[in-house]
C-alpha positions as CSV (number, residue, x, y, z in Angstrom):
1,M,-14.6,203.8,-104.3
2,S,-12.4,203.2,-101.2
3,D,-9.3,201.0,-101.6
4,H,-10.2,199.4,-98.3
5,L,-13.8,198.3,-98.8
6,Y,-14.6,195.0,-100.5
7,L,-17.6,192.7,-101.1
8,R,-17.3,189.0,-101.7
9,P,-20.5,187.4,-103.1
10,C,-21.4,184.1,-101.5
11,G,-24.5,182.0,-100.8
12,F,-24.8,181.0,-104.5
13,L,-27.9,179.9,-106.3
14,Y,-28.2,178.2,-109.7
15,G,-30.9,177.4,-112.2
16,S,-34.5,177.8,-111.1
17,D,-33.4,178.5,-107.6
18,A,-31.5,181.5,-108.9
19,D,-34.4,182.7,-110.9
20,H,-36.8,182.4,-107.9
21,G,-34.3,184.1,-105.6
22,V,-33.8,187.1,-107.9
23,R,-37.5,187.5,-108.6
24,G,-38.1,187.3,-104.8
25,R,-35.4,190.0,-104.2
26,R,-33.5,187.8,-101.9
27,A,-30.7,187.2,-104.5
28,R,-28.9,189.2,-107.2
29,W,-27.4,188.0,-110.4
30,L,-23.6,187.7,-110.3
31,A,-22.2,189.6,-113.3
32,G,-25.6,189.2,-115.1
33,G,-25.9,185.4,-114.4
34,P,-26.3,182.5,-114.7
35,V,-25.1,182.3,-111.0
36,A,-26.9,184.3,-108.4
37,F,-25.9,185.2,-104.8
38,T,-27.8,185.7,-101.6
39,M,-25.1,186.9,-99.2
40,V,-21.9,189.0,-99.2
41,E,-18.9,189.1,-97.1
42,L,-18.2,192.7,-96.2
43,I,-14.5,193.3,-95.8
44,E,-13.2,196.6,-94.4
45,G,-9.7,197.9,-93.7
46,E,-6.1,197.4,-94.8
47,P,-5.2,193.9,-96.1
48,A,-3.0,193.4,-93.0
49,A,-5.9,194.0,-90.6
50,A,-9.2,193.7,-92.5
51,V,-12.4,193.1,-90.6
52,R,-14.9,190.7,-92.2
53,S,-18.6,190.2,-91.6
54,F,-21.5,188.5,-93.5
55,H,-24.8,190.0,-94.6
56,Q,-27.9,189.0,-96.5
57,I,-27.9,190.8,-99.8
58,E,-31.4,192.2,-99.4
59,D,-30.3,193.9,-96.1
60,L,-27.0,195.2,-97.5
61,A,-28.8,196.4,-100.7
62,E,-30.8,198.8,-98.6
63,S,-27.7,200.7,-97.5
64,R,-27.3,204.2,-98.8
65,A,-23.6,204.1,-98.5
66,A,-22.3,205.1,-101.9
67,E,-19.3,202.9,-101.9
68,I,-21.3,199.8,-101.1
69,D,-23.9,200.6,-103.7
70,N,-21.0,201.2,-106.2
71,L,-19.5,197.8,-105.5
72,I,-22.8,196.0,-105.8
73,D,-23.4,197.7,-109.1
74,R,-20.1,196.4,-110.4
75,I,-20.7,192.9,-109.1
76,V,-24.2,192.5,-110.7
77,E,-23.6,194.4,-114.0
78,P,-23.8,192.0,-117.0
79,R,-20.4,191.6,-118.7
80,A,-20.2,192.7,-122.3
81,P,-19.1,190.1,-124.9
82,I,-15.4,189.8,-125.7
83,A,-14.7,189.3,-129.4
84,D,-18.3,188.4,-129.9
85,L,-18.1,185.7,-127.2
86,H,-21.0,185.9,-124.8
87,F,-20.8,184.8,-121.1
88,D,-24.1,183.0,-120.7
89,R,-21.8,180.1,-119.3
90,S,-18.2,179.6,-118.4
91,R,-16.2,179.6,-121.6
92,V,-13.2,177.3,-122.1
93,M,-9.8,178.6,-123.3
94,G,-7.6,175.9,-124.7
95,V,-3.8,176.2,-124.2
96,V,-1.5,176.0,-127.3
97,N,2.1,176.3,-126.2
98,V,4.4,176.8,-129.2
99,T,7.4,176.4,-126.9
100,P,10.1,173.8,-126.1
101,D,10.1,174.5,-122.3
102,S,6.5,175.0,-121.0
103,F,6.0,173.3,-117.6
104,S,3.4,170.8,-118.8
105,D,3.6,170.3,-122.6
106,G,6.8,172.0,-123.6
107,G,8.2,170.6,-126.9
108,L,5.0,168.7,-127.8
109,Y,3.7,171.4,-130.2
110,D,6.7,173.5,-130.9
111,T,6.3,173.5,-134.7
112,S,3.7,175.5,-136.5
113,E,2.2,172.3,-138.0
114,A,2.0,170.5,-134.7
115,A,0.5,173.5,-132.9
116,I,-2.1,174.2,-135.6
117,A,-3.2,170.5,-135.6
118,H,-3.4,170.5,-131.7
119,A,-5.4,173.7,-131.8
120,A,-7.8,172.1,-134.3
121,R,-8.3,169.2,-132.0
122,L,-9.0,171.5,-129.1
123,I,-11.7,173.3,-131.2
124,Q,-13.3,169.9,-131.9
125,E,-13.2,169.1,-128.2
126,G,-15.2,172.3,-127.4
127,A,-12.7,175.1,-126.9
128,D,-14.3,178.5,-127.3
129,I,-10.9,180.3,-127.2
130,L,-7.4,179.3,-128.1
131,D,-4.5,180.9,-126.2
132,I,-1.4,180.8,-128.4
133,G,1.9,181.3,-126.6
134,G,5.5,181.4,-127.7
135,E,7.3,182.1,-124.4
136,S,7.2,179.8,-121.3
137,T,6.2,181.6,-118.1
138,R,6.8,178.6,-115.8
139,P,8.7,179.3,-112.6
140,G,12.4,179.9,-113.4
141,A,11.9,180.4,-117.1
142,D,14.1,182.8,-119.1
143,A,12.7,185.5,-121.4
144,V,12.5,184.9,-125.1
145,E,13.4,187.6,-127.7
146,A,10.4,189.2,-129.3
147,A,11.5,188.2,-132.8
148,Q,11.7,184.5,-131.9
149,E,8.4,184.7,-130.0
150,S,6.7,186.2,-133.0
151,E,8.2,183.5,-135.3
152,R,6.7,180.9,-133.1
153,I,3.1,182.2,-132.8
154,V,2.4,184.3,-135.9
155,P,2.3,181.3,-138.3
156,V,0.0,179.4,-135.9
157,I,-2.4,182.4,-135.6
158,E,-2.4,182.8,-139.4
159,G,-3.1,179.1,-139.8
160,L,-6.1,179.3,-137.5
161,R,-7.8,182.2,-139.3
162,G,-11.4,181.3,-140.2
163,T,-11.9,178.8,-137.4
164,K,-14.8,179.3,-135.1
165,A,-12.7,179.8,-132.0
166,V,-11.6,183.2,-130.6
167,I,-7.8,183.5,-130.9
168,S,-5.8,184.9,-128.0
169,A,-2.1,185.8,-128.2
170,D,-0.3,185.1,-124.9
171,T,2.6,187.6,-124.8
172,R,4.2,190.3,-122.6
173,K,5.8,192.2,-125.5
174,A,4.4,195.1,-127.6
175,A,6.1,194.0,-130.8
176,V,4.6,190.5,-130.5
177,M,1.2,192.0,-129.7
178,R,1.3,194.0,-132.9
179,H,2.4,191.1,-135.0
180,A,-0.3,188.9,-133.5
181,A,-3.0,191.4,-134.1
182,K,-1.9,191.7,-137.8
183,A,-2.0,187.9,-138.1
184,G,-5.6,187.8,-136.9
185,A,-5.6,187.5,-133.1
186,H,-8.8,188.7,-131.4
187,V,-7.5,189.1,-127.8
188,L,-4.2,189.8,-126.1
189,N,-3.2,188.0,-122.9
190,D,-0.5,189.6,-120.8
191,V,0.7,187.7,-117.7
192,S,2.4,190.9,-116.6
193,A,-0.7,193.1,-116.8
194,L,1.1,195.4,-119.2
195,T,4.0,196.1,-116.9
196,F,6.8,194.1,-118.6
197,D,7.1,196.2,-121.8
198,P,6.6,200.0,-121.4
199,D,5.2,200.1,-124.9
200,S,2.6,197.3,-124.4
201,I,-0.1,199.8,-123.3
202,G,0.4,201.7,-126.5
203,A,0.2,198.4,-128.5
204,V,-3.2,197.5,-126.9
205,V,-4.5,201.0,-127.6
206,E,-3.3,200.8,-131.2
207,T,-4.6,197.4,-132.0
208,E,-7.9,198.1,-130.2
209,L,-8.0,194.4,-129.1
210,P,-9.4,193.3,-125.7
211,V,-6.7,192.5,-123.2
212,I,-6.4,190.0,-120.3
213,L,-4.6,191.5,-117.3
214,M,-3.0,188.9,-114.9
215,H,-1.6,189.4,-111.4
216,A,1.9,188.1,-110.8
217,K,4.3,188.8,-108.0
218,G,7.7,189.2,-109.6
219,D,8.7,187.8,-113.1
220,P,8.7,184.1,-114.0
221,K,12.4,183.8,-113.2
222,T,12.0,184.8,-109.5
223,M,8.3,184.7,-108.7
224,Q,8.4,181.6,-106.6
225,D,11.2,182.9,-104.4
226,D,9.3,183.1,-101.1
227,P,6.3,185.2,-102.1
228,V,4.6,186.9,-99.1
229,Y,1.2,188.6,-98.7
230,D,-0.7,190.1,-95.8
231,D,-4.0,189.0,-97.5
232,V,-3.6,187.5,-100.9
233,Q,-7.2,187.9,-101.9
234,L,-7.3,191.6,-101.1
235,E,-3.9,192.4,-102.5
236,V,-4.6,190.6,-105.8
237,F,-7.9,192.6,-106.0
238,D,-6.2,195.9,-105.3
239,Y,-3.4,195.2,-107.9
240,L,-5.9,194.3,-110.6
241,L,-8.2,197.3,-109.8
242,A,-5.2,199.6,-110.2
243,R,-4.1,198.0,-113.5
244,I,-7.7,198.3,-114.8
245,A,-7.7,202.0,-113.8
246,M,-4.4,202.5,-115.6
247,C,-5.8,201.0,-118.8
248,E,-8.9,203.2,-118.7
249,E,-6.7,206.3,-118.2
250,A,-4.8,205.2,-121.3
251,G,-7.9,204.9,-123.4
252,I,-8.7,201.2,-123.1
253,A,-12.4,200.7,-122.5
254,R,-13.4,198.7,-119.4
255,D,-15.5,196.5,-121.6
256,K,-12.4,195.3,-123.4
257,I,-10.6,194.2,-120.2
258,I,-10.5,190.7,-118.6
259,A,-8.9,190.1,-115.2
260,D,-6.9,186.9,-114.1
261,P,-5.8,186.4,-110.5
262,G,-2.7,184.5,-111.7
263,I,-2.9,181.2,-109.9
264,G,0.7,179.9,-109.5
265,F,2.4,183.2,-110.4
266,G,4.2,184.2,-107.2
267,K,1.9,182.3,-104.9
268,T,2.4,179.5,-102.4
269,L,0.1,176.5,-102.0
270,E,-1.8,178.4,-99.3
271,H,-2.1,181.5,-101.5
272,N,-3.5,179.6,-104.4
273,V,-6.1,177.8,-102.3
274,K,-7.2,181.1,-100.7
275,L,-7.6,182.7,-104.1
276,L,-9.6,179.8,-105.4
277,Q,-11.8,179.9,-102.3
278,G,-12.5,183.6,-102.8
279,L,-12.6,184.0,-106.5
280,S,-16.0,185.7,-106.4
281,L,-14.4,188.7,-104.6
282,L,-12.9,189.6,-108.0
283,H,-16.4,190.3,-109.6
284,G,-16.1,193.6,-107.8
285,L,-13.6,194.6,-110.4
286,G,-16.5,194.9,-112.9
287,V,-14.9,192.9,-115.7
288,P,-15.0,189.3,-116.9
289,L,-12.7,186.9,-115.0
290,L,-10.3,184.3,-116.3
291,L,-9.1,181.4,-114.2
292,G,-6.0,179.5,-115.2
293,A,-5.3,176.7,-112.7
294,S,-4.8,173.8,-115.2
295,R,-2.1,171.3,-114.2
296,K,-0.5,173.9,-111.8
297,R,2.0,172.8,-109.2
298,F,-0.4,173.4,-106.3
299,I,-2.5,170.5,-107.6
300,G,0.5,168.3,-107.6
301,V,1.3,169.2,-104.1
302,L,-2.2,168.6,-102.8
303,A,-2.5,165.3,-104.8
304,D,1.1,164.2,-104.4
305,E,1.4,164.1,-108.2
306,P,4.7,165.3,-109.6
307,D,3.8,164.7,-113.3
308,A,1.9,167.7,-114.6
309,Q,0.2,165.7,-117.3
310,K,-1.4,163.5,-114.6
311,R,-3.1,166.4,-112.9
312,V,-6.2,166.3,-115.1
313,S,-8.7,165.4,-112.4
314,G,-7.4,168.1,-110.1
315,S,-7.5,170.6,-112.9
316,V,-11.2,169.8,-113.6
317,A,-12.0,170.2,-109.9
318,A,-10.5,173.7,-110.0
319,A,-12.4,174.5,-113.2
320,L,-15.7,173.5,-111.6
321,A,-14.9,175.6,-108.5
322,G,-14.5,178.6,-110.9
323,A,-17.8,177.9,-112.7
324,A,-19.5,177.7,-109.3
325,Q,-18.3,181.2,-108.5
326,G,-19.4,182.6,-111.9
327,V,-16.0,182.8,-113.6
328,Q,-16.5,183.7,-117.3
329,M,-13.4,182.1,-118.8
330,I,-11.4,179.0,-117.8
331,R,-8.0,178.4,-119.3
332,V,-7.1,174.7,-119.5
333,H,-4.8,172.1,-121.2
334,D,-7.4,169.3,-121.1
335,V,-10.3,170.7,-123.1
336,A,-12.3,167.6,-123.7
337,E,-12.3,166.6,-120.0
338,T,-13.2,170.1,-118.8
339,C,-16.0,170.6,-121.3
340,Q,-17.5,167.2,-120.4
341,A,-17.4,168.1,-116.7
342,L,-18.9,171.6,-117.3
343,T,-21.7,170.1,-119.5
344,V,-22.7,167.8,-116.6
345,W,-22.3,170.6,-114.1
346,N,-24.5,172.9,-116.1
347,A,-27.1,170.2,-116.6
348,L,-27.3,169.7,-112.8
349,H,-27.6,173.5,-112.2
350,T,-30.3,174.5,-114.6
């Protein structure tokens, strides 16, 4: 597949409209559903000078161009379950930061007891997944030693064994990944897409756990120092496609990979908005997608709200934008509010 050919699904259909559209061959399922699409934006060329055009899916589907057929196949192929979690709807990942310095809730749950109690509340509120992190990756944050990070998250993961939620370990370090896996984690979530620690690829292969690969431009300490892109949508796509290929070469199966565009990680307000507007482009990666926009700074800028804990409504709006584009996983701080909004959204789109 060419590095310079992209398809962004659009013209979305939901519920009975989607069923009728697919049966009538004027729509295709997006990653197996429940969202369908009737059109695509065809993007050709280098990110700095890409040419874009729109096409009805039934017209484009008749093309014999192998690259286009390949991309369509990746877009429509149903996504395999991750840790027995099926993607018949957008799944909610609740954030559990066992840190003193995270941007939104640092210090609130920085003991094992407080973190476990918070995680239990998130499960009651509807979280399908819990993301347990012991190192802040907010802009300007310093790295934490692996031993200290493990001491923070391992007791929490052990304390959540037997709960109905899938447990994700949010870490960039191979040693922490191994400790988390032994403690009972089901998924590994690496904001560096396995680039921070040279041994992290080996740790994922060894543990045989699914892994979330996130795009970030620079490390947390410097990532917001004037990030520049020619086309943020296409460059994030290319980066994640390359990291997925790297994983496959190392022996990590594609059906164990999730991709995250990294909202807020080395992106300006404009970059974040562009990514959210074009999330569906990333279905061309052929893996489930995770969106993490909860309480991020761009919401505060748009809504003139400096307090991260008061960005709930904006966070829910971003979550619904993800659901509307078929994102399989949504990472949030405010689980109850997000689940309620998704319940109503789903009821209106059946």
